[in-house]
C-alpha positions as CSV (number, residue, x, y, z in Angstrom):
1,M,30.5,34.6,-1.2
2,M,32.6,34.9,-3.7
3,T,32.5,30.8,-5.5
4,S,30.6,27.9,-5.2
5,G,31.8,24.6,-3.6
6,R,32.8,26.5,-0.1
7,A,31.8,24.5,3.5
8,Q,29.1,26.0,5.7
9,G,29.4,27.5,8.6
10,R,30.0,30.0,10.5
11,L,33.4,32.4,12.0
12,S,34.9,30.4,15.0
13,N,36.0,33.0,18.1
14,A,39.1,33.0,17.6
15,E,39.2,35.4,14.0
16,P,41.4,38.0,13.6
17,M,41.3,41.4,14.4
18,L,39.9,44.2,12.7
19,G,42.2,45.2,9.7
20,S,43.4,41.7,9.7
21,F,41.9,39.6,8.0
22,T,43.0,37.8,4.6
23,V,41.3,36.6,1.8
24,A,41.5,33.2,3.1
25,D,39.4,34.0,6.4
26,L,37.0,35.2,4.3
27,W,36.3,31.1,2.9
28,R,35.0,30.0,5.7
29,W,31.4,32.3,5.9
30,P,28.4,30.9,4.6
31,D,27.7,30.8,1.0
32,D,24.9,32.9,0.7
33,V,26.4,35.7,2.6
34,R,28.5,37.7,-0.1
35,V,31.7,39.9,1.6
36,E,34.2,42.1,0.4
37,L,37.5,42.8,2.2
38,H,39.0,45.7,2.2
39,D,42.6,46.4,3.8
40,G,41.6,43.5,6.0
41,V,37.5,45.0,6.8
42,P,35.3,42.8,6.0
43,L,32.2,44.5,4.2
44,V,28.7,42.1,3.6
45,M,27.0,43.0,0.6
46,E,22.9,42.5,0.3
47,A,21.9,40.2,-3.0
48,P,21.5,42.8,-6.0
49,Q,17.8,44.2,-7.1
50,T,16.1,42.6,-9.9
51,L,16.8,46.2,-11.9
52,H,20.5,45.9,-11.0
53,Q,20.4,42.4,-12.2
54,L,18.5,43.0,-15.5
55,I,21.1,45.7,-16.5
56,A,23.9,43.2,-15.4
57,T,22.6,41.0,-18.1
58,N,22.1,43.6,-20.4
59,L,25.6,44.9,-20.3
60,T,27.0,40.7,-20.2
61,R,25.2,40.0,-22.9
62,T,26.9,42.9,-25.5
63,C,30.1,42.8,-23.9
64,G,30.4,39.1,-24.6
65,N,28.9,39.2,-28.2
66,F,31.4,41.3,-28.5
67,L,34.0,40.0,-26.8
68,A,33.3,36.6,-28.4
69,K,36.0,36.2,-31.1
70,K,38.6,37.9,-28.9
71,P,40.8,36.6,-26.1
72,C,38.9,38.8,-23.1
73,Q,36.6,37.4,-21.6
74,V,33.8,39.3,-19.5
75,I,32.6,37.8,-16.7
76,A,29.7,38.6,-13.8
77,G,30.0,38.5,-10.2
78,L,33.6,37.4,-9.8
79,G,35.6,37.8,-7.4
80,V,38.6,40.1,-7.7
81,S,41.8,39.9,-5.5
82,L,43.8,42.8,-5.0
83,P,47.2,42.0,-3.3
84,K,50.4,44.0,-2.5
85,G,53.5,43.2,-3.1
86,N,54.2,39.7,-3.2
87,Q,50.6,38.5,-1.6
88,T,48.9,35.6,-3.3
89,Y,45.4,35.1,-4.1
90,D,44.3,34.5,-0.8
91,S,46.9,36.1,1.4
92,S,45.8,39.2,0.1
93,K,43.7,41.7,2.3
94,T,41.9,43.5,-0.4
95,L,39.0,41.0,-2.5
96,V,36.1,42.9,-4.2
97,I,33.0,41.9,-6.1
98,P,32.2,43.7,-9.2
99,D,29.4,43.4,-11.0
100,L,31.0,42.7,-14.0
101,V,34.4,42.5,-14.8
102,V,36.6,41.9,-18.8
103,I,39.9,40.0,-18.1
104,C,42.4,39.8,-21.2
105,D,45.1,37.8,-19.5
106,R,43.8,34.2,-19.2
107,R,46.8,33.6,-16.7
108,Q,44.7,35.8,-14.0
109,L,42.2,33.9,-13.3
110,N,42.0,30.4,-11.3
111,E,39.2,28.3,-9.3
112,K,38.9,30.7,-7.3
113,G,38.5,34.3,-9.1
114,C,40.8,36.7,-10.6
115,L,44.2,37.8,-9.2
116,G,45.1,41.4,-9.6
117,A,43.4,44.4,-11.9
118,P,40.9,43.3,-14.6
119,D,41.0,45.6,-17.5
120,L,37.8,46.8,-17.4
121,A,35.6,46.7,-14.2
122,I,32.0,47.7,-14.3
123,E,29.4,48.6,-10.8
124,I,26.1,49.1,-10.8
125,L,24.9,51.6,-8.0
126,S,22.3,51.2,-5.4
127,K,21.7,54.1,-3.3
128,S,23.2,52.3,-0.1
129,T,26.7,51.7,-2.3
130,R,27.0,55.1,-4.6
131,S,30.0,56.2,-2.2
132,H,31.5,53.0,-2.1
133,D,31.4,52.7,-5.6
134,Q,32.4,56.2,-7.0
135,V,34.3,56.8,-4.3
136,R,36.2,54.1,-2.4
137,K,36.1,51.6,-5.2
138,L,37.3,54.2,-8.0
139,N,40.9,54.9,-6.2
140,L,40.6,51.1,-5.4
141,Y,40.7,50.4,-9.3
142,E,42.8,53.3,-10.3
143,K,45.8,52.2,-7.6
144,H,45.8,48.8,-9.2
145,G,45.9,49.9,-12.5
146,V,42.2,49.0,-13.6
147,R,42.3,50.2,-17.0
148,E,39.0,51.4,-17.4
149,Y,35.8,51.6,-14.9
150,W,32.2,51.8,-15.5
151,V,29.8,53.4,-12.9
152,I,26.2,52.7,-13.9
153,D,23.0,54.2,-12.5
154,P,19.9,52.5,-12.8
155,A,18.3,56.1,-14.1
156,G,20.2,55.8,-17.1
157,I,23.4,57.7,-16.0
158,A,27.1,56.3,-16.4
159,L,30.6,57.2,-15.9
160,V,33.4,56.2,-17.9
161,F,37.0,56.1,-16.5
162,A,40.2,55.5,-18.2
163,L,43.8,55.7,-17.1
164,R,46.1,57.9,-19.0
165,E,48.4,55.2,-20.3
166,S,50.4,55.1,-23.9
167,D,50.6,51.6,-25.5
168,G,47.9,50.4,-24.1
169,E,50.5,50.0,-21.0
170,R,49.0,49.9,-17.4
171,D,51.6,52.0,-15.1
172,A,51.6,52.0,-11.2
173,E,51.3,55.7,-11.5
174,C,49.2,56.5,-14.0
175,R,45.9,58.0,-13.1
176,Y,42.1,58.5,-14.6
177,G,41.0,61.4,-16.3
178,R,37.8,63.1,-16.1
179,P,35.0,60.7,-17.2
180,E,33.3,61.0,-20.1
181,T,29.5,61.0,-18.8
182,Y,26.5,58.9,-20.8
183,D,22.7,59.6,-20.7
184,M,20.2,57.6,-22.4
185,E,20.2,59.3,-25.7
186,M,24.4,58.7,-26.4
187,T,26.2,55.3,-26.7
188,I,28.7,54.5,-24.6
189,R,32.4,53.8,-25.9
190,S,35.1,51.9,-24.3
191,Q,38.9,54.0,-24.4
192,I,40.2,50.6,-24.3
193,F,38.7,48.5,-26.5
194,P,37.4,51.5,-29.0
195,E,35.4,49.2,-31.1
196,L,32.9,48.7,-27.9
197,A,30.1,50.8,-28.7
198,I,26.7,50.5,-26.6
199,P,23.7,52.3,-27.4
200,M,22.7,53.4,-23.5
201,V,18.8,52.2,-24.4
202,D,19.8,48.9,-24.9
203,I,21.5,48.6,-21.4
204,F,18.0,49.7,-19.4
205,P,14.8,48.6,-19.2
206,T,11.9,50.0,-20.3
207,D,9.8,48.8,-17.4
208,L,11.6,49.6,-14.8
209,S,12.6,53.2,-13.7
210,S,14.8,54.2,-10.6
211,E,15.9,57.7,-9.1
212,P,19.6,58.9,-9.9
213,V,21.7,58.2,-7.1
214,I,25.2,59.0,-9.4
215,D,27.2,61.3,-8.4
216,V,28.7,63.3,-11.5
217,E,31.7,64.6,-8.9
218,P,33.1,61.9,-7.1
219,K,34.3,63.1,-3.7
220,S,38.0,63.3,-2.5
221,P,39.7,59.9,-1.7
222,V,38.6,57.5,1.1
223,T,40.5,55.5,3.7
224,S,40.2,52.8,5.8
225,S,39.9,55.5,8.7
226,D,36.6,56.7,6.6
227,K,33.3,56.4,8.9
228,T,32.0,53.2,6.4
229,V,34.7,50.9,7.7
230,R,35.5,53.0,11.4
231,E,35.0,49.6,14.0
232,S,36.3,49.5,17.8
233,P,38.2,46.2,17.9
234,K,36.6,45.6,21.0
235,Q,33.2,45.4,19.2
236,F,34.1,44.0,15.8
237,A,32.4,40.4,15.5
238,G,32.5,40.0,12.1
239,A,32.2,42.4,9.5
240,S,31.1,46.2,8.6
241,S,28.3,46.7,6.0
242,V,28.9,49.0,3.5
243,E,27.0,51.9,5.9
244,G,29.1,51.3,8.2
245,K,27.4,48.8,10.7
246,S,28.6,45.9,13.2
247,A,27.1,42.7,11.2
248,K,28.4,39.6,13.2
249,P,28.3,36.1,10.4
250,Q,25.5,34.8,11.6
251,A,22.8,37.6,11.6
252,A,24.4,38.9,8.1
253,R,21.3,39.6,6.6
254,K,19.9,41.9,9.0
255,T,22.6,44.4,8.1
256,K,23.4,44.3,4.9
257,A,23.9,46.8,2.7
258,K,21.3,46.9,-0.8
259,K,23.0,46.8,-3.9
């Protein structure tokens, strides 16, 4: 789910109620089930498809080359725990798995993943995760102080959100400004890494295509009461998919959301 080396197995009958799961509870899920945790609600994610992975590979290579001699590091598919107050990595009720993150403070990394907001998070959209990535995660990353957030549409569009900050310092009160929008004829430029410039044509494979799924005008914030995660505790048997369907751990493959 987050990293390798976890014991295989199903959830027991004495699982936490909906909304009370912690990151520690997710370690009991099978390794082949990708799960995010949002305010104590597990969301099952399907394995990404070919075009998604090719884009992620191109971004990882380009960002990695740029950061090669810098203290920051780019990592794909890392579990990022976003705690509140004095919560630890495992006691946090929120864990996301961005497609890519850039982390400049190595102290945030442990054997399980990243504790706290990365400097840069990148999500590659699919039709089933569009609202999840553009609304829920947008507001989540803003709330926790992710300095820059890239939303990549496989059709060849990108949005770049950046916190309004001073002197490179994250502020709990900072908000994202209006996103910069890029198409295939443009070059993505990072605001927190001014020298990082990636031509859009270098990101997208030329032999594969996709219909646009991006929403260039992100919707209003989504809360845990949104239908995406609303489930009755009596009906809860494990997790919700991104589309909002109940998914038992042992049947997760049948209800996963396409990435």
